[in-house]
Backbone as a chain_set.jsonl record, in Angstrom:
{"seq": "XXXXXXXXXXXXXXXXXXXXXXXXXXXXXXXXXXXXXXXXXXXXXXXXXXXXXXXXXXXXXXXXXXXXXXXXXXX", "coords": {"N": [[106.759, -54.918, -154.384], [106.443, -52.472, -152.314], [105.926, -51.91, -149.257], [105.573, -50.206, -146.369], [105.292, -49.997, -142.826], [104.302, -47.431, -140.879], [105.108, -46.836, -137.693], [104.396, -44.812, -135.914], [102.006, -43.748, -136.946], [100.302, -46.002, -136.796], [100.285, -46.321, -134.052], [98.969, -43.969, -133.192], [96.448, -44.323, -134.419], [95.646, -46.696, -133.161], [95.437, -45.879, -130.496], [93.371, -43.986, -130.753], [91.304, -45.722, -131.579], [91.042, -47.435, -129.354], [90.284, -45.531, -127.484], [87.801, -44.752, -128.531], [86.385, -47.163, -128.238], [86.397, -47.364, -125.435], [84.868, -45.118, -124.794], [82.406, -45.874, -125.9], [81.799, -48.068, -124.24], [81.579, -46.802, -121.739], [79.397, -45.067, -122.231], [77.479, -47.02, -122.755], [77.036, -48.001, -120.248], [76.388, -45.734, -118.645], [74.169, -44.345, -119.805], [71.759, -46.038, -119.588], [71.741, -46.063, -116.783], [71.173, -43.393, -115.989], [68.684, -43.086, -117.211], [67.171, -44.979, -115.828], [67.369, -43.909, -113.275], [65.928, -41.525, -113.586], [63.413, -42.617, -114.1], [62.871, -43.849, -111.635], [62.705, -41.6, -109.993], [60.414, -40.456, -111.113], [58.49, -42.384, -110.467], [58.588, -42.225, -107.69], [57.676, -39.59, -107.281], [55.114, -39.832, -108.315], [54.008, -41.62, -106.456], [54.161, -40.009, -104.162], [52.392, -37.938, -104.882], [50.022, -39.415, -105.117], [49.704, -40.342, -102.512], [49.436, -37.887, -101.187], [47.02, -36.941, -102.318], [45.315, -38.94, -101.373], [45.48, -38.492, -98.62], [44.377, -35.907, -98.507], [41.767, -36.454, -99.368], [40.952, -38.128, -97.307], [41.075, -36.362, -95.122], [39.114, -34.557, -95.944], [36.881, -36.203, -95.906], [36.781, -36.842, -93.178], [36.307, -34.285, -92.128], [33.8, -33.746, -93.234], [32.28, -35.743, -92.015], [32.545, -34.959, -89.366], [31.234, -32.489, -89.438], [28.629, -33.278, -90.11], [27.944, -34.805, -87.874], [28.025, -32.849, -85.996], [25.944, -31.136, -86.792], [23.812, -32.866, -86.463], [23.881, -33.302, -83.715], [23.194, -30.785, -82.792], [20.533, -30.541, -83.464]], "CA": [[105.834, -54.51, -153.369], [107.139, -51.638, -151.346], [104.934, -51.56, -148.249], [106.178, -49.962, -145.06], [104.364, -49.666, -141.758], [104.767, -46.338, -140.05], [104.68, -47.196, -136.336], [103.753, -43.669, -135.266], [100.636, -43.668, -137.44], [99.558, -47.106, -136.208], [100.129, -46.041, -132.627], [97.922, -42.95, -133.056], [95.165, -44.933, -134.764], [95.264, -47.678, -132.138], [94.996, -45.106, -129.317], [92.04, -43.449, -131.073], [90.357, -46.83, -131.598], [90.831, -47.856, -127.967], [89.515, -44.46, -126.83], [86.42, -44.84, -129.007], [85.785, -48.325, -127.58], [86.178, -47.015, -124.024], [83.734, -44.191, -124.758], [81.188, -46.676, -126.125], [81.532, -48.856, -123.032], [81.119, -45.88, -120.698], [78.047, -44.639, -122.59], [76.608, -48.184, -122.634], [76.734, -48.152, -118.823], [75.824, -44.54, -118.016], [72.861, -43.937, -120.356], [70.675, -46.731, -118.881], [71.732, -45.673, -115.371], [70.459, -42.123, -115.827], [67.283, -43.309, -117.582], [66.553, -45.684, -114.704], [67.301, -42.954, -112.162], [64.815, -40.628, -113.891], [62.178, -43.394, -113.921], [62.654, -44.03, -110.2], [62.231, -40.307, -109.497], [59.047, -40.291, -111.585], [57.644, -43.277, -109.672], [58.516, -41.656, -106.34], [56.81, -38.407, -107.283], [53.748, -40.324, -108.512], [53.582, -42.167, -105.181], [53.939, -38.881, -103.255], [51.141, -37.274, -105.282], [48.917, -40.312, -104.784], [49.582, -40.315, -101.061], [48.912, -36.571, -100.83], [45.603, -36.914, -102.688], [44.604, -39.818, -100.46], [45.385, -37.786, -97.333], [43.409, -34.817, -98.662], [40.444, -37.062, -99.41], [40.655, -38.612, -95.963], [40.768, -35.178, -94.301], [37.826, -34.031, -96.39], [35.872, -37.132, -95.414], [36.694, -36.652, -91.73], [35.665, -32.994, -91.885], [32.374, -33.835, -93.558], [31.673, -36.544, -90.954], [32.513, -34.131, -88.161], [30.209, -31.476, -89.604], [27.3, -33.907, -90.062], [27.697, -35.162, -86.466], [27.813, -31.59, -85.288], [24.598, -30.662, -87.116], [22.865, -33.811, -85.869], [23.849, -33.075, -82.276], [22.515, -29.498, -82.553], [19.079, -30.74, -83.624]], "C": [[106.572, -53.771, -152.274], [106.112, -51.137, -150.318], [105.635, -51.421, -146.91], [105.107, -49.575, -144.06], [104.985, -48.567, -140.913], [104.232, -46.569, -138.634], [103.994, -46.03, -135.622], [102.292, -43.548, -135.683], [99.784, -44.774, -136.834], [99.316, -46.885, -134.725], [99.004, -45.037, -132.403], [96.551, -43.551, -133.348], [94.707, -45.948, -133.719], [94.798, -46.971, -130.864], [93.61, -44.528, -129.572], [90.978, -44.547, -131.057], [90.031, -47.302, -130.185], [90.021, -46.8, -127.214], [88.052, -44.502, -127.258], [85.703, -46.027, -128.371], [85.483, -48.03, -126.113], [84.992, -46.068, -123.886], [82.414, -44.935, -124.973], [80.821, -47.482, -124.893], [80.984, -47.961, -121.925], [79.694, -45.417, -120.988], [77.05, -45.783, -122.449], [76.186, -48.399, -121.178], [75.971, -46.948, -118.287], [74.444, -44.158, -118.538], [71.721, -44.7, -119.688], [70.59, -46.355, -117.403], [70.921, -44.398, -115.171], [68.988, -42.252, -116.226], [66.548, -43.979, -116.424], [66.391, -44.752, -113.509], [66.129, -41.992, -112.369], [63.476, -41.35, -113.709], [61.855, -43.583, -112.447], [62.145, -42.728, -109.591], [60.782, -40.069, -109.898], [58.081, -41.156, -110.769], [57.494, -42.733, -108.25], [57.581, -40.459, -106.294], [55.351, -38.812, -107.494], [53.197, -40.883, -107.192], [53.291, -41.044, -104.178], [52.632, -38.165, -103.583], [49.924, -38.115, -104.892], [48.658, -40.297, -103.282], [48.995, -38.985, -100.585], [47.424, -36.479, -101.145], [44.776, -37.779, -101.742], [44.429, -39.144, -99.1], [44.384, -36.635, -97.403], [41.981, -35.357, -98.669], [40.019, -37.542, -98.023], [40.299, -37.444, -95.029], [39.41, -34.591, -94.666], [36.687, -34.903, -95.864], [35.692, -36.974, -93.906], [35.997, -35.344, -91.393], [34.173, -33.055, -92.171], [31.646, -34.664, -92.503], [31.534, -35.735, -89.672], [31.388, -33.1, -88.26], [28.821, -32.087, -89.558], [26.958, -34.306, -88.609], [27.37, -33.912, -85.653], [26.39, -31.058, -85.542], [23.548, -31.577, -86.516], [22.743, -33.557, -84.38], [23.168, -31.756, -81.917], [21.016, -29.66, -82.61], [18.604, -31.555, -82.481]], "O": [[107.233, -54.37, -151.425], [105.511, -50.077, -150.492], [106.21, -52.375, -146.385], [104.132, -48.906, -144.404], [106.046, -48.743, -140.314], [103.023, -46.501, -138.412], [103.1, -46.251, -134.806], [101.433, -43.272, -134.846], [98.661, -44.519, -136.401], [98.253, -47.227, -134.206], [98.172, -45.231, -131.517], [95.599, -43.314, -132.605], [93.516, -46.046, -133.425], [93.853, -47.428, -130.22], [92.755, -44.575, -128.687], [89.868, -44.324, -130.573], [88.867, -47.541, -129.861], [89.166, -47.141, -126.395], [87.16, -44.306, -126.432], [84.534, -45.914, -128.003], [84.425, -48.407, -125.608], [84.195, -46.204, -122.958], [81.422, -44.652, -124.301], [79.645, -47.568, -124.539], [80.025, -48.331, -121.247], [78.865, -45.379, -120.079], [75.902, -45.558, -122.066], [75.103, -48.919, -120.912], [75.003, -47.117, -117.546], [73.618, -43.682, -117.76], [70.768, -44.059, -119.244], [69.501, -46.33, -116.829], [70.075, -44.333, -114.28], [68.133, -41.592, -115.636], [65.432, -43.589, -116.082], [65.378, -44.806, -112.811], [65.413, -41.68, -111.417], [62.515, -40.759, -113.219], [60.693, -43.489, -112.049], [61.242, -42.752, -108.755], [60.001, -39.538, -109.108], [56.986, -40.713, -110.422], [56.406, -42.776, -107.675], [56.782, -40.328, -105.367], [54.451, -38.203, -106.917], [52.038, -40.639, -106.855], [52.31, -41.105, -103.437], [51.858, -37.825, -102.687], [48.925, -37.59, -104.4], [47.508, -40.244, -102.846], [48.155, -38.96, -99.685], [46.648, -35.989, -100.324], [43.669, -37.403, -101.355], [43.357, -39.217, -98.5], [43.626, -36.415, -96.459], [41.091, -34.778, -98.044], [38.866, -37.379, -97.624], [39.35, -37.526, -94.25], [38.649, -34.176, -93.791], [35.654, -34.393, -95.43], [34.563, -36.973, -93.415], [35.183, -35.295, -90.471], [33.372, -32.48, -91.434], [30.52, -34.335, -92.13], [30.519, -35.823, -88.98], [30.672, -32.862, -87.287], [27.907, -31.468, -89.013], [25.815, -34.158, -88.177], [26.541, -33.939, -84.744], [25.721, -30.591, -84.62], [22.49, -31.105, -86.099], [21.642, -33.589, -83.83], [22.614, -31.636, -80.825], [20.293, -28.985, -81.877], [17.414, -31.858, -82.39]]}, "num_chains": 1, "name": "protein.A"}
């Protein structure tokens, strides 16, 4: 049984393996972070749109009330 271990080859493979593990760990952390960040932005924009629509409705309601009071006072 003539089996020799080439230390240079093992060193290269171990560095590649450790690099692949580090890349997996980094991706395991960063992918959910960016997904969550995108979800938070989506929720914020939904809240802004909802608030804008509510303000527009309120202004429309105030304008209609003002116009009805104005027409009533003219009569």
